Each structure stands twice: as structure tokens, then as C-alpha cells.
C-alpha positions in Angstrom: 17.4 -10.8 -3.8 18.6 -9.0 -0.6 20.6 -10.8 2.0 17.6 -10.4 4.6 15.3 -12.2 1.9 17.8 -14.8 1.3 18.4 -15.6 4.9 14.6 -15.6 5.8 13.7 -17.7 2.7 16.5 -20.3 3.6 15.3 -20.5 7.2 11.6 -20.9 6.0 12.7 -23.9 3.5 14.7 -25.5 6.5 11.8 -25.2 8.7 9.5 -26.7 6.2 12.0 -29.6 5.8 11.7 -30.2 9.6 14.6 -28.3 10.9 13.2 -27.1 14.2 16.2 -24.8 15.1 16.0 -23.1 11.8 12.3 -22.8 12.2 12.5 -21.2 15.7 15.2 -18.9 14.4 12.9 -17.8 11.6 10.3 -17.1 14.1 12.8 -15.0 16.2 13.8 -12.9 13.2 10.2 -12.4 12.0 9.2 -11.3 15.7 11.7 -8.5 15.3 10.5 -7.5 11.8 6.8 -7.6 12.3 7.1 -5.8 15.8 8.6 -3.0 14.1 6.2 -3.0 11.2 3.1 -3.2 13.5 4.4 -0.5 16.0 5.0 1.9 12.9 1.6 1.2 11.4 -0.3 1.4 14.6 1.6 4.5 15.6 0.1 6.1 12.5 -3.2 5.1 13.2 -3.0 6.5 16.8 -2.7 3.2 18.4 -0.4 1.9 21.3 2.5 -0.5 21.4 0.6 -3.2 23.2 -1.8 -3.8 20.3 1.5 -4.4 18.3 2.2 -7.3 20.7 -1.1 -8.8 20.2 -0.9 -8.4 16.4 2.6 -10.0 16.5 1.3 -13.1 18.1 -1.7 -13.4 15.8 0.7 -12.9 12.7 3.2 -15.6 14.1 0.3 -18.0 14.5 -0.9 -17.4 10.8 2.4 -17.8 9.4 2.7 -21.1 11.2 -0.7 -22.4 10.5 -0.2 -21.3 6.7 3.3 -22.2 6.1 2.3 -25.0 4.0 1.0 -22.4 1.4 4.4 -20.9 0.9 5.7 -21.5 -2.6 9.6 -22.1 -2.2 10.1 -20.9 -6.0 8.8 -17.3 -4.7 10.2 -14.6 -2.6 9.4 -15.0 1.2 9.0 -11.5 2.2 5.9 -10.6 0.0 4.2 -13.8 1.4 5.3 -12.7 5.0 4.0 -9.1 4.8 0.8 -10.0 2.9 -0.1 -12.1 5.9 1.1 -9.4 8.3 -0.9 -6.8 6.3 -4.0 -8.7 6.3 -3.7 -9.3 10.2 -3.2 -5.6 10.8 -6.5 -5.0 8.7 -8.5 -7.6 10.6 -7.4 -6.1 13.8 -8.4 -2.6 12.7 -11.6 -4.0 11.7 -12.3 -5.7 14.8 -11.4 -2.8 17.0 -13.8 -0.7 14.9 -11.2 1.5 13.5 -12.7 4.3 11.4 -11.0 4.9 8.0 -9.7 8.1 9.5 -7.6 5.8 11.9 -6.2 3.6 9.1 -2.9 4.3 7.3 -4.0 5.4 3.9 -2.3 2.7 2.0 -4.5 0.2 4.0 -7.9 2.0 3.7 -9.2 0.3 0.7 -8.3 -3.0 1.9 -10.6 -2.8 4.9 -13.6 -2.8 2.6 -12.5 -5.8 0.4 -10.6 -8.5 2.1 -10.3 -12.2 1.8 -7.6 -14.1 3.5 -6.4 -16.4 0.5 -6.4 -13.2 -1.6 -3.6 -11.9 0.5 -1.4 -15.0 -0.3 -2.4 -15.0 -3.9 -1.6 -11.4 -4.1 1.9 -11.8 -2.7 2.7 -14.5 -5.2 1.5 -12.1 -8.1 3.4 -9.4 -6.4 6.7 -11.6 -6.2 6.3 -12.2 -10.0 5.9 -8.4 -10.8 8.9 -7.4 -8.4 11.1 -10.1 -10.1 10.9 -8.2 -13.4 12.4 -5.1 -11.9 16.1 -4.2 -11.6 17.2 -5.2 -8.1 17.6 -1.3 -7.1 13.9 -1.0 -7.7 13.1 -4.0 -5.9 14.7 -3.0 -2.9 13.3 0.5 -2.9 9.8 -0.7 -3.2 10.4 -3.6 -0.6 11.8 -1.0 1.9 9.4 1.9 1.3 6.1 0.3 0.3 6.3 -3.3 1.9 8.6 -2.8 5.0 7.2 0.8 5.8 10.6 2.4 6.0 10.8 6.2 5.5 12.6 7.2 2.3 15.7 8.3 4.5 15.9 5.0 6.1 15.5 3.0 2.9 18.4 5.2 1.3 20.4 4.3 4.2 19.8 0.6 4.1 20.2 0.4 0.3 23.2 2.8 -0.1 21.1 5.0 -2.6 20.4 8.6 -2.2 17.0 9.6 -1.0 16.0 10.9 -4.5 17.1 7.8 -6.2 15.0 5.8 -3.7 11.9 8.1 -4.6 12.6 7.7 -8.5 13.1 3.9 -8.2 9.8 3.5 -6.0 8.0 5.7 -8.6 9.4 3.9 -11.8 9.2 0.6 -10.3 5.3 1.1 -9.3 4.8 2.5 -12.7 6.4 -0.5 -14.4 4.5 -3.1 -12.3 1.2 -1.1 -13.2 1.9 -1.1 -16.8 2.6 -4.9 -16.6 -0.7 -5.8 -15.1 -2.8 -3.1 -17.0 -4.9 -4.8 -19.8 -3.7 -3.7 -23.3 -6.0 -1.3 -25.1 -7.2 -3.0 -28.2 -9.1 0.0 -29.9 
């Protein structure tokens, strides 16, 4: 578990236990993370930063109202980014985004989305990620979930760009194999 994951998870748990200061600290940290996430995603869809602020407020409200669904035994960031991602998809739908305006990794989700599925998916993702070596987990988290470039992920993780690419590829392949039904022919 990364330091960031541990810190956020700890703040969330304290907030759930009634620690108002910890909960405010969590929301402040999440604001920074989600603002960057939304600006990057919306920029790729040709959208402006003002939309990111609107989405940020929606996501924080959703996190607040759904905080009771967070399972303390699971990783926090997959739960967080599942909510953030689906808020982005909802926003793009509401603003009549065409599939050409949507980042490719989000295009399929526009056609099939249910809010509770996102939280359930994050729990499943957490289980799958936990099976991977920590370097693969970090590479996937940074590149696929946090939306960092390979170069940024390499700097953050202390790995080479090539190692990040290989870790993401192998990690996704391992997770795919874990969920693929066995061939019983």
C-alpha cells in the first residue's frame, strides 16, 4: 500500500469514526487529487477547467453521501476513483458529449452505467490488485487509475518508464486471467 493510500485510508477511517478534523483533512486532500484528475480527463475531451470544478463538487458530495458504503478492509483509492470516474461519465452524458469527446478508456462506460456497480467494481478491483506485486499495483494505480503519464508514474514510483509499461501490461494481464472463466473443454 502506498503512503498516499495509507494516509487517505486512515483519514477516511477516522472520519467514519466521527473525527471531524480528519474528515476535513481527507476532503482537502481529495480536492487536490480529484481536481487534477478531472482537469486532465476533461482536457483530453476538449473541455475547460470550469467543468472540472463543477465535477469536483459533485464528486465530493457523492463521496460524502456514500461514505457509509466504504469497506474499511479494502483499499480506499479504488473506491474513490470509481465514484470520481462515474461522476465524470454522468457529466459527459448530461452535457451531451459524443463518444468522440470521451477519453477512450471511458467510452464503453457511457453506454452501460449503474452507480452501485461502480462501488462494487472498486471492491472487485481492490481484490484483484491485492494479488499483484506492489510494483505492479503502483504502476496500474498511477497510470490507469490516477491518469498519470508513464513518465510521471516512473518518477513517482522510482521505476524506469519501460518497467512501468511492463508492470502495467503484466498486471492487467494477470488481473484479466484471474477473472476469465476457465475453459472446461
